[in-house]
C-alpha positions in Angstrom: 0.0 -0.1 0.0 2.9 2.4 0.8 4.5 1.8 -2.6 1.3 2.7 -4.3 0.9 5.9 -2.4 4.4 6.9 -3.1 4.5 5.9 -6.6 1.3 7.8 -7.6 2.8 11.0 -5.5 6.1 10.6 -7.2 4.8 10.3 -10.6 2.6 13.5 -10.1 5.4 15.5 -8.7 7.7 14.3 -11.6 5.1 15.2 -14.3 3.5 18.2 -12.8 5.8 19.3 -10.0 3.0 19.2 -7.4 0.9 16.8 -5.3 -2.6 17.7 -4.4 -3.2 17.7 -0.5 -6.1 15.4 -1.1 -3.8 12.5 -2.1 -2.2 12.6 1.3 -5.5 12.9 3.1 -7.0 10.0 1.3 -4.0 7.6 2.0 -3.8 8.7 5.5 -7.1 6.9 6.1 -5.9 3.4 5.4 -2.7 4.2 7.2 -4.6 5.1 10.4 -6.9 2.0 10.0 -4.0 -0.2 9.6 -2.1 1.2 12.4 -5.1 1.0 14.8 -5.8 -2.6 13.9 -2.1 -3.5 14.3 -1.8 -1.8 17.7 -5.2 -3.4 19.0 -4.2 -6.8 17.8 -1.1 -6.8 20.1 -3.2 -5.9 23.0 -1.0 -2.8 23.5 -3.2 -1.1 25.9 -5.5 2.0 25.7 -2.8 4.5 26.0 -1.0 3.2 22.8 -4.3 3.5 21.0 -5.0 6.8 22.0 -1.5 8.1 21.2 -2.2 7.4 17.6 -4.4 10.4 17.7 -1.4 12.6 18.5 0.4 11.3 15.2 -2.9 12.2 13.2 -2.8 15.6 15.0 0.7 16.5 13.9 -0.1 15.2 10.4 -3.0 17.5 10.2 -1.0 20.4 10.8 0.3 20.1 7.1 -3.2 21.1 6.0 -5.1 22.8 8.7 -4.6 25.5 11.2 -4.4 24.7 14.9 -7.9 25.8 16.4 -7.5 28.9 18.5 -9.1 28.6 21.9 -9.9 32.3 22.1 -12.5 31.8 19.1 -13.9 28.5 20.2 -17.6 29.8 20.0 -17.1 30.4 16.5 -15.6 27.0 15.6 -17.1 25.0 12.7 -17.1 21.3 12.2 -13.6 21.2 11.1 -12.2 22.9 14.2 -14.2 20.8 16.6 -13.1 17.6 14.9 -9.3 18.6 15.0 -9.8 19.6 18.8 -11.1 16.2 19.5 -8.1 14.6 17.8 -5.8 17.0 19.7 -7.5 16.2 23.1 -7.4 12.3 22.4 -3.8 12.5 21.6 -2.8 14.5 24.5 -4.8 12.0 26.7 -2.8 9.2 25.0 0.6 10.8 25.7 -0.6 11.6 29.3 -1.6 8.1 30.0 1.3 6.5 28.4 3.6 8.8 30.5 2.0 7.6 33.7 2.1 4.0 32.7 5.5 3.6 30.9 7.5 6.6 32.6 9.5 3.9 34.7 11.5 2.5 31.7 14.9 1.1 31.4 16.2 3.0 28.4 19.1 0.6 27.9 16.7 -2.3 27.6 14.3 -0.1 25.5 17.0 0.5 22.9 18.0 -3.2 23.0 14.3 -4.2 22.5 14.1 -6.1 25.7 11.3 -4.0 27.3 7.6 -5.1 27.0 5.7 -4.8 23.9 3.5 -2.1 25.2 6.3 -0.1 26.6 8.2 -0.3 23.3 5.1 0.6 21.1 4.4 3.7 23.3 8.0 4.9 23.3 8.1 4.2 19.5 5.1 6.2 19.0 6.4 9.0 20.9 9.6 8.9 18.7 7.5 9.0 15.7 5.5 12.0 17.0 8.9 13.8 17.6 10.0 12.8 14.1 7.0 14.4 12.6 7.4 17.4 14.5 11.1 17.5 13.3 10.2 17.2 9.6 7.3 19.8 10.1 9.6 22.2 11.8 12.2 21.7 8.9 9.6 22.5 6.3 8.5 25.7 8.3 12.2 26.7 8.5 12.6 26.0 4.8 15.4 23.6 5.5 13.2 21.1 3.5 11.6 23.2 0.9 9.2 20.8 -0.7 5.8 20.6 1.1 5.1 17.2 -0.7 8.3 15.8 0.6 7.5 16.6 4.2 3.9 15.3 3.8 5.2 12.1 2.3 7.8 11.5 5.2 5.1 12.2 7.7 2.8 9.9 6.1 5.4 7.3 6.0 5.9 7.8 9.8 2.2 7.2 10.2 2.5 4.1 8.2 5.7 3.0 10.2 5.9 4.7 13.5 8.7 2.3 14.6 10.5 -0.7 13.2 7.9 -3.0 15.0 5.5 -2.2 12.2 8.0 -3.5 9.5 8.3 -7.2 8.9 11.3 -8.6 10.5 12.6 -10.8 7.7 12.7 -7.7 5.4 15.6 -5.8 6.9 18.9 -6.7 8.4 18.4 -8.5 11.8 21.7 -8.8 13.2 22.9 -7.8 16.5 20.6 -5.5 18.3 21.6 -1.9 18.2 20.1 1.6 18.2 18.1 2.5 15.2 16.7 5.8 14.1 12.9 5.9 13.1 12.1 4.4 9.8 11.0 7.6 8.2 14.3 9.2 9.2 16.1 6.2 7.7 14.0 6.7 4.6 15.2 10.4 4.4 18.9 9.2 4.5 18.5 6.6 1.9 16.8 9.2 -0.4 19.5 11.5 0.4 22.2 9.0 -0.5 20.4 8.3 -3.8 20.3 11.9 -4.6 24.1 12.2 -4.1 24.8 9.0 -6.2 22.8 10.4 -9.0 25.4 13.1 -9.8 28.3 10.7 -10.7 25.9 8.4 -12.6 24.7 11.4 -14.8 28.4 12.4 -15.3 29.5 9.0 -16.5 26.6 8.8 -18.9 27.6 12.2 -20.3 31.2 11.0 -20.6 29.9 7.8 -22.4 27.9 9.9 -24.9 31.0 12.2 -25.6 29.3 15.2 -24.2 32.3 16.1 -22.0 35.0 17.7 -24.2 35.8 21.2 -22.6 36.0 22.5 -19.1 32.5 24.1 -19.2 31.1 20.8 -20.2 32.9 19.2 -17.2 31.0 21.6 -15.0 27.6 21.0 -16.5 28.0 17.2 -16.9 27.2 16.3 -13.2 23.6 17.4 -13.2 22.4 18.1 -16.8 22.5 16.2 -20.2 23.2 17.9 -23.7 20.3 17.6 -26.1 19.8 19.1 -29.7 17.9 22.3 -29.5 15.4 21.2 -32.1 14.4 18.2 -29.6 14.0 20.2 -26.6 10.2 20.6 -25.5 8.6 22.4 -22.6 8.4 20.2 -19.6 9.7 19.5 -16.2 13.2 20.6 -17.0 15.6 23.7 -17.2 17.4 25.0 -20.2 20.8 25.8 -18.6 22.5 27.0 -22.0 21.4 30.5 -22.3 22.0 33.7 -24.4 23.5 36.5 -22.3 25.0 39.8 -22.7 23.7 42.8 -24.4 21.6 42.9 -27.9 24.9 44.4 -29.5 27.1 41.8 -28.1 25.2 38.5 -27.2 27.1 35.6 -26.0 26.2 31.9 -25.2 26.8 30.8 -21.5 26.1 27.6 -19.5 24.7 28.2 -15.9 24.4 25.9 -12.9 20.9 27.1 -12.2 18.5 28.8 -14.7 18.1 32.5 -14.5 14.6 32.6 -16.1 11.4 31.1 -15.1 10.7 27.7 -16.9 7.3 28.8 -18.5 6.5 27.3 -21.7 6.6 30.8 -23.3 10.0 31.7 -22.1 11.4 28.3 -23.0 10.3 28.7 -26.7 11.6 32.3 -26.7 15.1 31.0 -25.3 15.1 28.1 -27.9 14.7 30.6 -30.7 17.4 33.0 -29.3 19.9 29.9 -29.0 18.9 28.8 -32.7 19.6 32.6 -33.8 23.2 32.2 -32.3 23.7 29.0 -34.3 23.6 26.7 -31.3 22.8 23.1 -32.1 23.0 21.6 -28.6 22.1 22.9 -25.2 22.5 21.7 -21.5 19.2 20.7 -20.1 18.7 19.7 -16.5 15.6 17.3 -15.8 13.8 18.3 -12.7 14.0 15.3 -10.3 11.8 16.1 -7.3 13.1 14.7 -3.9 9.9 12.8 -3.7 11.0 10.6 -6.6 14.0 9.5 -4.5 11.9 9.1 -1.5 9.9 6.5 -3.4 13.0 4.6 -4.6 14.5 4.7 -1.1 11.5 2.5 0.1 13.4 -0.5 -1.4 16.5 -0.2 0.6 14.5 0.8 3.7 12.4 -2.4 3.6 15.3 -4.7 2.6 18.2 -3.2 4.7 16.5 -1.0 7.3 18.5 1.8 9.0 21.7 2.7 7.3 23.2 4.1 10.5 22.8 0.6 12.1 25.5 -0.6 10.0 27.9 2.0 11.1 26.9 1.5 14.7 27.8 -2.2 14.6 
């Protein structure tokens, strides 16, 4: 199910550079239902069930404003529903704090505490992870709203490693592991970094790297005939700069003009008028695409940091 959710979102972000909020809201419903049933099936206690509402409350901040107590008399159905979710989540954290506060954290990290205790602390870790992603988005450390919503939704699917089948990830010596969605972020970041040398080697194989400016561009762009460049999810990095009397062709790391269909067509006409036959083009690869592919190493190998801590 998580693969279907992320594939649809990644495809939409790649083709249109946007993902509708309704997509995340719809997929949050089965994620919540599965999480409730899995938690209830383990007899994890009332506190663990209520704590799920706290995760939903944090997820809702991506789409709705937190209801203001000062104007509670003017609340609509939406504000009332959100308030009930917040109160239920707070009750879950409060009950869990009372019941599971006397915890040996060494045993918790090693997985030797009771199932109920590990689930509650795992849920609390998931909530903190959601807040971290949300704060990174608000602070523009992670600029993509769709990326953050995807990471938070993955956290709702997999609050802890207890919700991922044991046989699908490395199960050697027990050690500390970061939350699954954080591990997904690391795998996606690693994929993003690895993409650069792959693109460079592809350009070398095609004979596109012959000058010093080509070496600068070959890490993140590909050279295409000007006649074959069409408007789409890409940036034209070869541009005509200078004055009208002394125009010159330059290659830029980032585009200087917005990538509207009209501006792209104008830029292509200017390049053709300068006799340019090939131009460097960078395809827009939304980070959400890397998050989708990162699901595979996440489910097969688990936390990448666990290998470093062994």
